[in-house]
DSSP file (Angstrom, degrees, kcal/mol; ACC not computed):
  #  RESIDUE AA STRUCTURE BP1 BP2  ACC     N-H-->O    O-->H-N    N-H-->O    O-->H-N    TCO  KAPPA ALPHA  PHI   PSI    X-CA   Y-CA   Z-CA
    1    1 A X              0   0    0      0, 0.0     2,-0.4     0, 0.0     0, 0.0   0.000 360.0 360.0 360.0 133.3   97.7   71.9  183.0
    2    2 A X        -     0   0    0      1,-0.0     2,-0.4     0, 0.0     0, 0.0  -0.708 360.0-144.0 -88.9 136.3   95.2   72.7  185.7
    3    3 A X        -     0   0    0     -2,-0.4     2,-0.3     3,-0.0     3,-0.0  -0.835   8.7-148.3-101.0 134.2   91.8   74.0  184.7
    4    4 A X        -     0   0    0     -2,-0.4     2,-0.3     1,-0.1    94,-0.1  -0.680  28.4 -98.2 -97.2 156.2   90.0   76.6  186.6
    5    5 A X        -     0   0    0     -2,-0.3     2,-0.4    92,-0.1    -1,-0.1  -0.529  39.7-159.0 -70.8 134.3   86.3   76.8  187.0
    6    6 A X        -     0   0    0     -2,-0.3    92,-0.5    -3,-0.0     2,-0.5  -0.942   4.6-150.2-117.5 139.7   84.8   79.4  184.6
    7    7 A X  B     -A   97   0A   0     -2,-0.4     2,-0.5    90,-0.2    90,-0.2  -0.926   8.8-145.8-107.6 131.3   81.5   81.1  185.0
    8    8 A X        -     0   0    0     88,-1.6    88,-0.4    -2,-0.5     3,-0.1  -0.828  10.5-146.2 -91.3 128.6   79.5   82.2  181.9
    9    9 A X        -     0   0    0     -2,-0.5    86,-0.1     1,-0.2    84,-0.1  -0.331  60.4 -47.5 -77.2 174.6   77.5   85.3  182.3
   10   10 A X        -     0   0    0     84,-0.3    -1,-0.2     1,-0.2    84,-0.2  -0.225  66.3-178.7 -47.3 124.5   74.2   85.4  180.4
   11   11 A X        -     0   0    0     82,-1.1     2,-0.3     1,-0.3    -1,-0.2   0.512  47.0 -31.1-112.4  -7.8   75.3   84.3  177.0
   12   12 A X        -     0   0    0     81,-0.4    81,-1.1    33,-0.0     2,-0.4  -0.917  47.2-114.9 166.5 166.5   72.3   84.4  174.8
   13   13 A X  E     -B   92   0A   0     -2,-0.3     2,-0.8    79,-0.2    79,-0.2  -0.987  18.5-135.9-127.6 134.3   68.6   84.1  174.4
   14   14 A X  E     +B   91   0A   0     77,-2.6    77,-1.0    -2,-0.4     3,-0.2  -0.809  35.6 165.6 -81.8 111.9   66.6   81.5  172.4
   15   15 A X        +     0   0    0     -2,-0.8     2,-0.5     1,-0.2    -1,-0.2   0.609  57.0  52.9-108.4 -14.2   64.2   83.8  170.7
   16   16 A X        +     0   0    0      2,-0.0     2,-0.5     0, 0.0    -1,-0.2  -0.777  60.9 178.5-128.5  89.6   62.7   81.7  167.9
   17   17 A X        -     0   0    0     -2,-0.5     2,-1.0    72,-0.4    12,-0.0  -0.762  27.4-135.1 -87.6 132.8   61.3   78.4  169.1
   18   18 A X        +     0   0    0     -2,-0.5     2,-0.3     2,-0.0    -2,-0.0  -0.785  43.1 160.6 -90.1 105.6   59.8   76.4  166.3
   19   19 A X        -     0   0    0     -2,-1.0     2,-0.4     2,-0.1     5,-0.1  -0.916  34.9-141.0-128.2 150.4   56.5   75.2  167.8
   20   20 A X        +     0   0    0     -2,-0.3     3,-0.2     3,-0.1     2,-0.0  -0.838  69.7  20.8-104.2 151.4   53.3   73.8  166.5
   21   21 A X  S    S-     0   0    0     -2,-0.4    -2,-0.1     1,-0.2     3,-0.0  -0.235  96.5 -75.2  84.7-178.1   50.1   74.8  168.2
   22   22 A X  S    S+     0   0    0     -2,-0.0     2,-0.3     2,-0.0    -1,-0.2   0.678 103.8  52.7 -94.6 -21.4   49.3   77.8  170.4
   23   23 A X        -     0   0    0     -3,-0.2     2,-0.3     0, 0.0    -3,-0.1  -0.849  69.3-132.5-122.9 154.5   51.0   76.8  173.6
   24   24 A X        -     0   0    0     -2,-0.3     2,-0.2    64,-0.1    37,-0.1  -0.714  18.5-148.7 -99.3 154.6   54.4   75.7  174.7
   25   25 A X     >  -     0   0    0     -2,-0.3     4,-1.6     1,-0.1     3,-0.3  -0.711  30.9-106.9-115.0 169.3   55.1   72.8  177.0
   26   26 A X  H  > S+     0   0    0     -2,-0.2     4,-2.1     1,-0.2    32,-0.6   0.866 121.8  57.6 -62.7 -34.3   57.8   72.1  179.5
   27   27 A X  H  > S+     0   0    0      2,-0.2     4,-2.5     1,-0.2    -1,-0.2   0.838 100.6  56.5 -64.5 -33.2   59.2   69.6  177.1
   28   28 A X  H  > S+     0   0    0     -3,-0.3     4,-2.5     2,-0.2    -1,-0.2   0.938 108.8  46.1 -61.8 -47.3   59.5   72.3  174.4
   29   29 A X  H  X S+     0   0    0     -4,-1.6     4,-2.2     2,-0.2    -2,-0.2   0.899 111.7  52.1 -63.4 -40.7   61.6   74.4  176.7
   30   30 A X  H  X S+     0   0    0     -4,-2.1     4,-1.9     2,-0.2    -2,-0.2   0.951 113.2  43.4 -58.8 -51.3   63.8   71.4  177.6
   31   31 A X  H  X S+     0   0    0     -4,-2.5     4,-2.4     1,-0.2    -2,-0.2   0.890 113.1  51.3 -64.7 -40.9   64.4   70.5  173.9
   32   32 A X  H  X S+     0   0    0     -4,-2.5     4,-2.4     2,-0.2    -1,-0.2   0.887 109.1  50.8 -65.9 -39.2   65.1   74.2  172.9
   33   33 A X  H  X S+     0   0    0     -4,-2.2     4,-2.5     2,-0.2    -1,-0.2   0.911 110.3  50.2 -62.8 -42.4   67.6   74.7  175.7
   34   34 A X  H  X S+     0   0    0     -4,-1.9     4,-1.2     1,-0.2    -2,-0.2   0.922 112.0  47.2 -61.2 -44.9   69.4   71.5  174.6
   35   35 A X  H  < S+     0   0    0     -4,-2.4     3,-0.2     1,-0.2    -2,-0.2   0.903 111.6  51.4 -63.7 -40.4   69.5   72.7  171.0
   36   36 A X  H >< S+     0   0    0     -4,-2.4     3,-1.6     1,-0.2     6,-0.4   0.903 105.3  54.8 -64.5 -42.0   70.8   76.1  172.1
   37   37 A X  H 3< S+     0   0    0     -4,-2.5    13,-0.5     1,-0.3    -1,-0.2   0.818 112.9  43.7 -62.4 -27.9   73.6   74.7  174.2
   38   38 A X  T 3< S+     0   0    0     -4,-1.2    -1,-0.3    -3,-0.2    -2,-0.2   0.347  95.6 115.6 -95.3   6.6   74.8   72.7  171.1
   39   39 A X  S <> S-     0   0    0     -3,-1.6     4,-1.8    -4,-0.2    11,-0.2  -0.349  73.1-127.1 -82.2 157.1   74.4   75.7  168.8
   40   40 A X  H  > S+     0   0    0      2,-0.2     4,-2.4     1,-0.2     5,-0.2   0.805 108.5  63.6 -66.3 -31.4   77.0   77.6  166.9
   41   41 A X  H  > S+     0   0    0      1,-0.2     4,-1.8     2,-0.2    -1,-0.2   0.938 106.3  42.0 -59.5 -48.8   75.6   80.9  168.4
   42   42 A X  H  > S+     0   0    0     -6,-0.4     4,-3.4     2,-0.2     5,-0.4   0.898 110.9  57.1 -67.1 -39.5   76.6   79.8  171.9
   43   43 A X  H  X S+     0   0    0     -4,-1.8     4,-2.5     1,-0.2     5,-0.3   0.924 108.1  47.5 -58.0 -44.2   79.9   78.4  170.7
   44   44 A X  H  < S+     0   0    0     -4,-2.4    -1,-0.2     1,-0.2    -2,-0.2   0.915 117.0  42.9 -62.7 -42.0   80.8   81.8  169.3
   45   45 A X  H  < S+     0   0    0     -4,-1.8    -2,-0.2    -5,-0.2    -1,-0.2   0.905 123.7  34.6 -70.8 -43.1   79.8   83.6  172.5
   46   46 A X  H  < S-     0   0    0     -4,-3.4    -2,-0.2     2,-0.3    -3,-0.2   0.724  97.8-127.7 -89.2 -23.5   81.4   81.2  174.9
   47   47 A X  S  < S+     0   0    0     -4,-2.5     2,-0.3    -5,-0.4    -3,-0.1   0.555  79.9  90.5  84.4   5.8   84.5   80.2  173.0
   48   48 A X  S    S-     0   0    0     -6,-0.3     2,-0.5    -5,-0.3    -1,-0.3  -0.964  70.8-133.9-132.4 150.5   83.6   76.5  173.4
   49   49 A X        -     0   0    0     -2,-0.3    25,-0.8    -3,-0.1     2,-0.3  -0.910  25.8-155.4-100.4 131.8   81.6   74.0  171.4
   50   50 A X  E     +C   73   0A   0     -2,-0.5     2,-0.3   -13,-0.5    23,-0.2  -0.835  14.5 176.2-110.3 146.6   79.2   71.9  173.6
   51   51 A X  E     +C   72   0A   0     21,-2.3    21,-2.5    -2,-0.3   -12,-0.0  -0.877  56.2  36.0-139.2 169.9   77.8   68.5  172.8
   52   52 A X  E    S-     0   0A   0     -2,-0.3     2,-0.1    19,-0.2    -1,-0.1   0.829  74.0-175.2  54.3  37.2   75.6   65.9  174.4
   53   53 A X  E     +     0   0A   0    -19,-0.2     2,-0.4    -3,-0.1    18,-0.2  -0.423   7.8 178.4 -67.2 135.5   73.4   68.5  176.0
   54   54 A X  E     -C   70   0A   0     16,-2.5    16,-2.7    -2,-0.1     2,-0.3  -0.995   4.7-170.3-138.0 131.5   70.8   67.2  178.4
   55   55 A X  E     -C   69   0A   0     -2,-0.4    14,-0.3    14,-0.3     2,-0.1  -0.899  24.6-115.5-121.2 150.6   68.3   69.3  180.4
   56   56 A X        -     0   0    0     12,-2.9     2,-0.5    -2,-0.3     3,-0.0  -0.451  42.1-102.0 -70.2 153.8   65.9   68.6  183.1
   57   57 A X        -     0   0    0     -2,-0.1   -30,-0.1     1,-0.1    11,-0.1  -0.715  43.0-115.4 -76.5 125.9   62.3   69.2  182.3
   58   58 A X        -     0   0    0    -32,-0.6     9,-0.1    -2,-0.5   -28,-0.1  -0.250  12.9-130.3 -60.8 152.6   61.2   72.5  183.8
   59   59 A X  S    S+     0   0    0      7,-0.3     2,-0.3     1,-0.1    -1,-0.1   0.630  86.5   7.8 -78.0 -13.8   58.6   72.3  186.5
   60   60 A X        -     0   0    0      2,-0.1    -1,-0.1   -34,-0.1   -35,-0.0  -0.963  61.1-128.8-157.8 164.1   56.5   75.0  184.8
   61   61 A X        +     0   0    0     -2,-0.3     2,-0.1   -37,-0.1     3,-0.1   0.244  69.4 125.2-101.2  10.4   56.3   77.1  181.7
   62   62 A X  S >  S-     0   0    0      1,-0.1     3,-1.9     2,-0.1    23,-0.3  -0.392  73.7 -97.4 -71.4 144.8   56.1   80.3  183.8
   63   63 A X  T 3  S+     0   0    0      1,-0.2    23,-0.2    23,-0.1    -1,-0.1  -0.376 112.3  32.9 -56.9 136.1   58.5   83.2  183.3
   64   64 A X  T 3  S+     0   0    0     21,-3.4    -1,-0.2     1,-0.3     2,-0.2   0.210  81.4 137.0  97.3 -14.0   61.2   82.9  185.9
   65   65 A X    <   -     0   0    0     -3,-1.9    20,-2.6    20,-0.2    -1,-0.3  -0.497  37.8-159.4 -68.3 129.5   61.3   79.1  186.1
   66   66 A X  E     + D   0  84A   0     -2,-0.2    -7,-0.3    18,-0.2     2,-0.3  -0.831  12.4 178.8-110.9 150.7   64.8   77.8  186.1
   67   67 A X  E     - D   0  83A   0     16,-2.2    16,-3.0    -2,-0.3     2,-0.2  -0.988  25.5-113.2-149.7 153.4   66.1   74.4  185.2
   68   68 A X  E     - D   0  82A   0     -2,-0.3   -12,-2.9    14,-0.2     2,-0.3  -0.582  28.5-179.0 -92.2 147.5   69.4   72.6  185.1
   69   69 A X  E     -CD  55  81A   0     12,-2.5    12,-2.9   -14,-0.3     2,-0.3  -0.936   9.0-156.3-136.4 159.5   71.3   71.4  182.0
   70   70 A X  E     +CD  54  80A   0    -16,-2.7   -16,-2.5    -2,-0.3     2,-0.3  -0.969  16.2 162.1-134.9 154.1   74.5   69.6  181.4
   71   71 A X  E     - D   0  79A   0      8,-1.5     8,-3.3    -2,-0.3     2,-0.4  -0.973  32.5-118.3-161.5 165.4   76.9   69.4  178.4
   72   72 A X  E     -CD  51  78A   0    -21,-2.5   -21,-2.3    -2,-0.3     6,-0.2  -0.930  27.7-139.6-113.2 132.7   80.4   68.4  177.4
   73   73 A X  E >   -C   50   0A   0      4,-2.9     3,-2.2    -2,-0.4   -23,-0.2  -0.292  33.4 -94.1 -86.2 175.7   82.8   71.0  175.9
   74   74 A X  T 3  S+     0   0    0    -25,-0.8   -24,-0.1     1,-0.3    -1,-0.1   0.614 125.0  57.5 -66.9 -11.8   85.3   70.4  173.1
   75   75 A X  T 3  S-     0   0    0    -26,-0.2    -1,-0.3     2,-0.1   -27,-0.0   0.431 120.8-107.0 -93.1  -1.1   88.0   69.8  175.6
   76   76 A X  S <  S+     0   0    0     -3,-2.2     2,-0.3     1,-0.3    -2,-0.1   0.506  73.8 138.9  89.2   5.3   86.0   66.9  177.2
   77   77 A X        -     0   0    0      1,-0.0    -4,-2.9    21,-0.0     2,-0.4  -0.644  50.8-126.3 -85.8 141.1   85.0   68.8  180.4
   78   78 A X  E     -D   72   0A   0     -2,-0.3    21,-3.2    -6,-0.2     2,-0.3  -0.692  26.7-164.2 -87.1 137.1   81.5   68.5  181.7
   79   79 A X  E     -DE  71  98A   0     -8,-3.3    -8,-1.5    -2,-0.4     2,-0.4  -0.862  13.6-149.0-120.4 152.0   79.5   71.6  182.4
   80   80 A X  E     -DE  70  97A   0     17,-2.4    17,-2.2    -2,-0.3     2,-0.3  -0.990  21.0-173.8-118.4 132.6   76.4   72.4  184.4
   81   81 A X  E     -DE  69  96A   0    -12,-2.9   -12,-2.5    -2,-0.4     2,-0.5  -0.876  18.8-143.0-122.2 153.9   74.2   75.3  183.1
   82   82 A X  E     -DE  68  95A   0     13,-2.1    12,-2.4    -2,-0.3    13,-1.2  -0.987  18.7-166.0-116.3 123.2   71.1   77.0  184.5
   83   83 A X  E     -DE  67  93A   0    -16,-3.0   -16,-2.2    -2,-0.5     2,-0.4  -0.810   1.6-160.0-104.5 147.9   68.5   78.0  182.0
   84   84 A X  E     -DE  66  92A   0      8,-2.8     8,-2.4    -2,-0.3     2,-0.5  -0.994  19.7-126.6-131.3 136.2   65.6   80.4  182.8
   85   85 A X  E     + E   0  91A   0    -20,-2.6   -21,-3.4    -2,-0.4     6,-0.2  -0.693  31.9 171.4 -78.2 122.9   62.4   80.9  181.0
   86   86 A X  E     -     0   0A   0      4,-1.8     2,-0.3    -2,-0.5     5,-0.2   0.432  59.4  -1.5-115.7  -2.2   62.1   84.6  180.2
   87   87 A X  E >  S- E   0  90A   0      3,-1.1     3,-1.1   -25,-0.1    -1,-0.2  -0.969  89.8 -73.3-171.1 177.9   59.1   84.7  177.9
   88   88 A X  T 3  S+     0   0    0     -2,-0.3   -64,-0.1     1,-0.3    -1,-0.0   0.804 133.6   9.7 -56.9 -30.6   56.4   82.6  176.2
   89   89 A X  T 3  S+     0   0    0    -74,-0.1     2,-0.4   -75,-0.0   -72,-0.4  -0.070 112.0 100.1-139.7  35.5   59.0   81.3  173.8
   90   90 A X  E <   + E   0  87A   0     -3,-1.1    -4,-1.8   -74,-0.1    -3,-1.1  -0.961  38.9 179.8-130.5 144.1   62.3   82.5  175.2
   91   91 A X  E     -BE  14  85A   0    -77,-1.0   -77,-2.6    -2,-0.4     2,-0.4  -0.992   6.9-165.2-136.0 142.4   65.1   81.0  177.3
   92   92 A X  E     -BE  13  84A   0     -8,-2.4    -8,-2.8    -2,-0.3     2,-0.8  -0.984  22.4-130.8-124.7 142.8   68.3   82.6  178.6
   93   93 A X  E     - E   0  83A   0    -81,-1.1   -82,-1.1    -2,-0.4   -81,-0.4  -0.840  26.5-177.3 -88.6 114.8   71.3   80.7  180.0
   94   94 A X  E     +     0   0A   0    -12,-2.4     2,-0.3    -2,-0.8   -84,-0.3   0.713  59.5   0.6 -92.0 -21.8   71.9   82.5  183.3
   95   95 A X  E     - E   0  82A   0    -13,-1.2   -13,-2.1   -86,-0.1     2,-0.3  -0.990  54.2-178.1-159.6 161.1   75.1   80.6  184.4
   96   96 A X  E     + E   0  81A   0    -88,-0.4   -88,-1.6    -2,-0.3     2,-0.3  -0.940   8.1 172.7-160.0 141.0   77.4   77.8  183.5
   97   97 A X  E     -AE   7  80A   0    -17,-2.2   -17,-2.4    -2,-0.3     2,-0.2  -0.998  36.3-102.7-152.3 152.9   80.4   76.3  185.1
   98   98 A X  E     - E   0  79A   0    -92,-0.5   -19,-0.3    -2,-0.3     2,-0.3  -0.527  42.2-122.1 -70.9 135.5   82.8   73.4  184.7
   99   99 A X              0   0    0    -21,-3.2   -21,-0.2    -2,-0.2    -1,-0.1  -0.581 360.0 360.0 -77.4 141.9   82.1   70.5  187.1
  100  100 A X              0   0    0     -2,-0.3    -1,-0.2   -95,-0.0   -95,-0.0   0.448 360.0 360.0  98.1 360.0   84.8   69.4  189.4
């Protein structure tokens, strides 16, 4: 069976980051995006379960900063996602597609 590339439209927002201290770091956004990609919330929205999520560290914590992530779905296909910082403690996945 041939697989076609699928694009995910915005699929969700991470709205509750568990952080200590008053400020967020680029590493916080990286880790939260990875957790979100592997979450049950995204699986329900996307129809796929993702594992082995890895994200680049964003270059900034500023709203509008985008960074790439990758994960593998339950069929074994590798995906590339783009995450965007949308608030002091918010991330949205703005796109996703199967590699290859």
